N, C-alpha and C positions, 0 to 999 in steps of 0.2 A: 675460307675458314670452315672447319668441320663442325658437325653437330656437337661433338663432345667439347670442342673449344668454346662454343657459345654457352653451353651449360656451365663450364668451368668459370667463365667470366660472370655469368649470372650468379653463381654461388658465391664468388668472391665479393661481388658488390652487395649481395644480400647479407653476407657475414659482416661486412663493414658497417652497414646500416644497423644491424641488430646489436653490434657491440656497443653502440651509443645509447641503447635503451637500458632501462632498469632491470635488475635480475628477475623481477616478477614478470615483466613483459617478455623476457627471453624464455622463461620456463613455460609461459602460456603458448608461445609460438611452437616450441619444440613438442608440446603435447598435442597440438592440433594438426600437425603434419608429420607423418612418419617418413623417415629417411630410408627405411628398409624396403628393398624391391619386392614387389608382389609376384613377380614371375621373371623368368630368364630374359634379360635385356631391358627390363623395366628401369626407367630413370625417374624417380619421384621428384616433383618440382613444387616449391611453395609458390604463392601468388606472385611474388616479385620475379622469381625465376621464370615462371610461366609467361609473364608479360614481356620480359626481356627477350626470352627465347622466341616468342611469337614475332616481335618486331624485327629481330635479326634474321630469322629464317624467312620471313615474308619478303624482306628486302632482297636477300640472296636468291630466293626462288623467282622473284620478278625480274631481277637483272640477269640471272643465269638459269633459265628454265631447265637446262640439261642437268643441273644439280639435283638428282633424284633424292638425295638424302634430305635436302632442304625442303623440297616439295612435300616429301613424306612427313617431315617434322611439322609443317603447317597443317597438314591433314590431321595429324595426331592432336595438335593443340586447339583445333577448331571443331572437331567432330564430337566432343563429349556430350553436348546436349541432344544430339540426334541419335546416338548409338542405342540408348534404351528403347527408343521406338522401333528401330530396326530389329533389335533382339525380340521385342514383343511380337513383331510380324513373323519371325522365325519360330517362336514358341507356339504361334497359332497355326503353324503349318506342319504337317506330318514330316515332310522332308527337312524342314528347318529345324525341328526338334532333334532329329537324328544328327544333323550337322553339328549342332551345339553339343550333343552328347559325345560324338565320335571325334570331332575336331580334325577332319582331314586336312592335309596340306597339299599344295599343288606345286611341284617342281619336278625336275628330271630324275630325282631319286625316288619319288613316290608314284610317278606316272610313267608307264612303259610306252615311250613315243614310237618305238619300232612296231609294237603290236597295233597301236592306233593307225599307223600308216598302212597296215595290211587289212584294215577293215574296209568293207565295200565302199565304193564311191557313193556319196550321198548321205553317209552316216555322219553324225556330229563329230565323232572321234577322228575320222578321216579328214573332215573339213577343218578341224582344229589344227592338226599337224601340217596340213597344206597351208593354212594361214600363217603359221609360225615360219615355215620355209619361205613363203612368198614375201613376208615382211622382214625376214632376217633377224628375228628376235627369239628369246628364250624365256621360259617362266622362272628362271633362276635369278632374275634381277630385281625382284620385288623387295623393297626395304622392309625390315621388321618394324613392328610397332614398339615405341619406347615410352610414350608420354601419356598413355591412358592408364589410370590407376587400377581400375577393375579388370581382373584377368579375363573374365568372360566377354566384356565389352571390347577389350583389346583384341580378342580373337575375332569378334565380329568385324572389326576394322581390317584385321589381317586377311580375313576371308574375302572381303570386298577387293582388297588389293590383288590378291592372287587370282580372283575371278575376272579381273579387268579385261584380260585378253579374250576371255570367252565372250564378253560383250562386243568387242570388236568383231570377232568371228561371226557371231550370230546375226549382227546387223550388216555384215559384209563391208567393213571399212578398214583401210590400212592404218599405218601409224605416222603418216605425215602430219604436219602441224594443223592444217585445216580439218583433217579427219579426226584427229585427237580432240580438237575443240568440239566437233559435232558430237563425239561420244561423251564429252563432259556435259554438254547440254542435256543429252539423253539421260546420263546418270543422275544429274541434278533433278530432272523431272521424275525419275523413277525412285531414287533413294533419298534425295534431299540433303546429301552431304555438302556442307559449306565449301569444302575445298573444290569440289566440282563446280560449284557456283562461282567461286572466285576465278577459277581458270576460264570459265565461260565468259565472265564479265570483262576480264582484262587481257586474256590471251590473244584476242583478235587484234589488239593494238600492235602486235609484232608482225602481222602479215600484210601483204600488199592490198591495196584498195580493190583490185580485181578479185583476189581470193576472198576478201572480206565480204564483198557484195554477193559472191556465190554462196558463201557460208550462210549469210542471213536470208538470202532469197530462197535457197534450196534446202540446206541442211538443218537450219534451226527450226523451221516449221515442222519438218519431219521429226526431229529429235524431241521436241516438246510434246507433240501429239502422241507419238509412239511411246515415249518414256512414261508419260502420265497415264496412258490407258492400259499398258501391259502389266503383267503380274510383277510383283516386287522380285527382282532377280536375286536378291540376297537369300531368298528361300529355296533356290533351285540347287539340288544335289547333282551338279554337272557331271561328276565322275560316274554316276549311275546312268547317264544318258549317252555314253559313247556310241552305242550300237543303234540308237534311235535315228530315224530319218530326220535330217536337219530341217527340212521344210515342215514336217509334222511337228517338230519341236517349236519352231517359230509360231506355227498356228496355235499350239497349245498355250504358249506364253503370251499370245496376243501381239507378236512382233512382226513387223514387215521390214524388208531390206531398205537401207538408206539409198538416197540417190546415187547414181554412178559416181565413183571417186577416181582419183588419180593414183594408179598403182605403179610401183617401181619395177615389178617383175610380172611377167605373164603368168596366168593361172596354169597353163599347160606346162610351163617350165618348172613351176613350184611343185606340181604333182609329180613330175618325173624325178626331181631331186629328192622329194620325200620318200618315194618308192625305192630309189637307189640306196639311200641311207638305211632304210629298213632292211633291205636285202643284205647289205654289207654287215649289218649288226647280227643278222641271223647266221650268216656264214661264220662270223667270228665266234659265235656261241656254240656252233656245232662241234661235236666231239671229233 
């Protein structure tokens, strides 16, 4: 079932319940919750719809973790109380204030991956495109925010989602299940987002006992200590750090690499492929 289908069901049930109330009760409800979207893609929910949506999306996300739309919906529905604090941290930071003002987005339309691949080895930009190639992922798969009412807070959550791959890259972890859980522990310690905490608390139930033991013996201690002691990553203007040495960036942010993880592709192979794609893109753009 899609996110829109869940919302439609919630709206139908809410309408049925409201129809049994007095005209006064109905007018009070319509005045207290606007049904007009506050930004593109916004889906306003009343309290009943919010609760119904949370229950349905949580069940789907737990049973089918690959459903990114459901995972994102749970993130929307649970992050509200935390987002003002993250915004305050951004407002207290020079970089964070500019991020809120300029609202940059991260995808293949806004970031020239070919240019990043041509940056010297050891720079953050080069490390990022190499990480993308090594993991076989793209920044274009992040779900948009739908259920946060305040436009600025919605952007804060969207910014977190689009920077998630940067966190993987900077701590040197791939995207397999156990590594993803390690990053969730790290994010929860660093940002306090409830969805990261939920994933960390329940996600390990789906992996083998051997992987679970390694997760809690090696990765969780690192994630909690590193995430809690490092700079709040929501305040980092990553797009301005492409040419910075990645080790210097880690040192500045108070981050150190995670324990060695299981990668599906060799680093040398990923570097060669990233370089090859960049050169091909340059040739296609040449007059």
